[in-house]
Legacy VTK file of the C-alpha trace (Angstrom):
# vtk DataFile Version 3.0
C-alpha trace
ASCII
DATASET POLYDATA
POINTS 192 float
118.618 165.259 60.949
118.270 161.408 60.376
115.250 159.326 59.155
113.920 156.637 61.560
115.049 154.008 59.799
118.974 154.682 59.831
118.558 155.630 63.449
117.325 152.065 63.593
119.772 150.159 61.953
122.514 151.863 63.650
121.479 151.057 66.769
120.915 147.243 65.498
124.308 147.413 64.186
125.572 148.893 67.355
123.678 146.438 69.158
124.858 143.227 67.329
128.792 145.079 67.480
128.019 144.226 71.354
126.326 140.633 71.575
129.741 139.480 69.887
131.903 141.526 71.743
130.364 140.207 74.908
130.158 136.566 73.213
134.210 136.624 72.211
134.891 138.175 75.747
132.740 135.261 77.732
134.824 132.812 74.891
138.223 133.924 76.255
136.737 133.733 79.730
135.664 130.019 79.740
138.995 128.950 77.682
141.250 130.803 80.081
140.527 128.288 83.030
142.355 125.590 81.181
140.659 122.603 82.052
138.031 120.773 80.153
136.266 117.218 81.653
136.658 115.063 79.117
134.724 112.172 81.215
132.602 112.049 84.209
130.525 108.503 85.101
129.499 106.511 87.399
129.556 102.871 87.879
129.207 100.095 90.810
132.332 97.941 92.574
131.959 95.525 94.921
128.846 96.939 96.980
130.113 100.717 96.324
129.389 103.759 93.824
132.596 104.728 92.298
133.131 107.209 90.024
135.301 107.945 86.806
136.705 111.370 85.767
139.671 112.566 83.321
140.357 116.130 82.523
142.168 118.040 79.988
144.409 120.624 81.543
146.075 123.439 80.054
148.522 124.936 82.487
149.110 128.955 82.796
152.359 130.363 82.073
152.626 131.280 85.658
151.438 128.476 87.060
153.891 126.204 85.472
156.929 128.836 86.015
156.064 128.294 89.475
156.413 124.944 89.664
159.555 124.681 87.561
161.303 126.470 90.368
160.157 123.648 92.545
156.762 125.074 94.223
155.010 122.682 95.104
151.616 122.957 93.898
147.942 121.396 95.032
145.158 119.621 92.951
142.116 118.793 94.443
139.110 116.943 92.964
135.986 116.755 95.351
132.552 114.503 94.891
129.584 115.162 97.030
126.786 112.859 96.710
123.269 114.337 96.954
119.587 113.150 97.009
117.034 115.440 95.812
113.959 116.692 97.844
111.473 119.049 96.938
110.208 120.256 100.311
113.795 121.015 101.961
117.606 121.653 100.602
119.413 118.713 98.828
120.257 115.595 101.552
123.991 115.376 101.347
124.722 111.097 101.778
128.599 111.589 100.802
131.321 114.039 100.251
135.014 112.568 99.337
137.870 114.213 98.073
141.300 113.812 96.579
144.646 116.081 97.270
147.357 115.314 95.054
150.921 117.747 95.675
152.547 117.826 92.664
156.236 119.091 93.280
159.524 119.430 90.427
162.791 117.846 91.856
165.314 119.908 90.714
168.102 117.228 91.452
167.055 113.879 89.834
164.983 116.699 87.106
161.637 114.845 87.769
158.354 115.358 89.064
156.946 113.830 91.982
153.083 113.539 92.490
151.995 112.348 96.199
148.409 111.209 96.580
147.972 110.834 100.682
151.189 108.742 101.740
151.711 107.513 98.350
154.523 109.241 95.925
155.486 108.416 92.078
157.962 109.531 90.197
157.624 110.877 86.553
160.210 112.110 83.967
158.008 115.044 82.422
155.267 117.483 83.843
152.894 116.105 80.875
153.235 112.550 82.446
152.673 114.102 85.967
149.931 115.935 85.262
148.255 113.212 83.503
148.461 111.163 86.893
146.402 114.101 88.555
143.763 114.603 86.186
142.490 110.963 85.778
140.796 108.459 88.125
139.573 105.342 87.876
137.202 103.102 90.434
137.211 106.517 93.140
134.381 105.023 95.738
132.169 107.620 96.480
129.416 105.622 98.751
128.441 102.612 99.783
125.174 101.100 97.333
123.527 100.302 100.940
123.216 104.268 101.576
120.922 104.677 98.225
117.399 104.303 98.218
116.433 102.725 94.605
112.991 104.957 94.607
115.245 108.502 94.840
116.962 110.587 92.767
120.398 111.200 93.128
123.233 113.383 91.952
126.880 113.739 92.036
128.499 117.637 92.523
132.105 117.012 90.894
135.107 119.437 91.153
138.594 119.364 90.229
140.511 122.456 90.924
143.967 123.801 91.540
143.958 124.665 95.259
145.520 127.959 95.791
145.052 127.654 99.929
148.164 125.117 100.295
150.447 127.076 98.310
153.621 128.838 100.206
152.400 131.518 102.360
154.187 134.491 100.528
152.416 133.487 97.380
148.971 133.766 98.372
149.118 137.228 99.035
149.473 138.621 95.565
147.235 135.481 94.039
143.670 137.209 95.084
142.482 138.820 91.759
144.861 136.778 89.300
143.293 134.635 86.974
146.142 132.265 85.911
145.615 130.326 89.253
141.645 129.920 89.244
142.359 126.880 87.477
139.180 124.440 88.035
135.932 122.735 86.658
132.402 121.753 87.898
130.043 119.596 87.033
126.761 117.711 87.955
126.061 114.363 87.291
123.150 112.082 87.889
123.247 109.308 89.544
120.900 106.125 87.881
119.812 103.099 90.104
118.910 100.218 88.869
LINES 1 193
192 0 1 2 3 4 5 6 7 8 9 10 11 12 13 14 15 16 17 18 19 20 21 22 23 24 25 26 27 28 29 30 31 32 33 34 35 36 37 38 39 40 41 42 43 44 45 46 47 48 49 50 51 52 53 54 55 56 57 58 59 60 61 62 63 64 65 66 67 68 69 70 71 72 73 74 75 76 77 78 79 80 81 82 83 84 85 86 87 88 89 90 91 92 93 94 95 96 97 98 99 100 101 102 103 104 105 106 107 108 109 110 111 112 113 114 115 116 117 118 119 120 121 122 123 124 125 126 127 128 129 130 131 132 133 134 135 136 137 138 139 140 141 142 143 144 145 146 147 148 149 150 151 152 153 154 155 156 157 158 159 160 161 162 163 164 165 166 167 168 169 170 171 172 173 174 175 176 177 178 179 180 181 182 183 184 185 186 187 188 189 190 191
């Protein structure tokens, strides 16, 4: 029969290995999304609250393969301005979004990025993704909507929008982590 100190050391060792394994899996899951927000800040321009963001994106092989075959892929950036309230849910002041469409043009061997009605052509996927993963001077709300004695924050998200993929592709995407690309962050708004 083993003595209690030996049993305790075995259990501690097993517990340590379980914790290390769990942390390793959590790290893999965090990096699997492939999106890192490297810049997110607010500013003021012409009487408006503006947002500037930049993300570093590593596309999974499945997404890149689909894009190389000419499948249009959509990316969405969304910002919601909220006022902090202690007595009820936080009040939504403004919500804005931008939708980019990225598609490979095989005939010209170029990438086309569409934002609203504007389209721009890029020679490489890296350049096209650089246009999609950053924005400056994005107007969120008028400063006249904000009260200087209240606390505000922005909920920001950037993601690949699988709901706009062609219907046959949407059927098998339910449990595939390769297509769950995105990042979210909250940012406090500082008013003068």
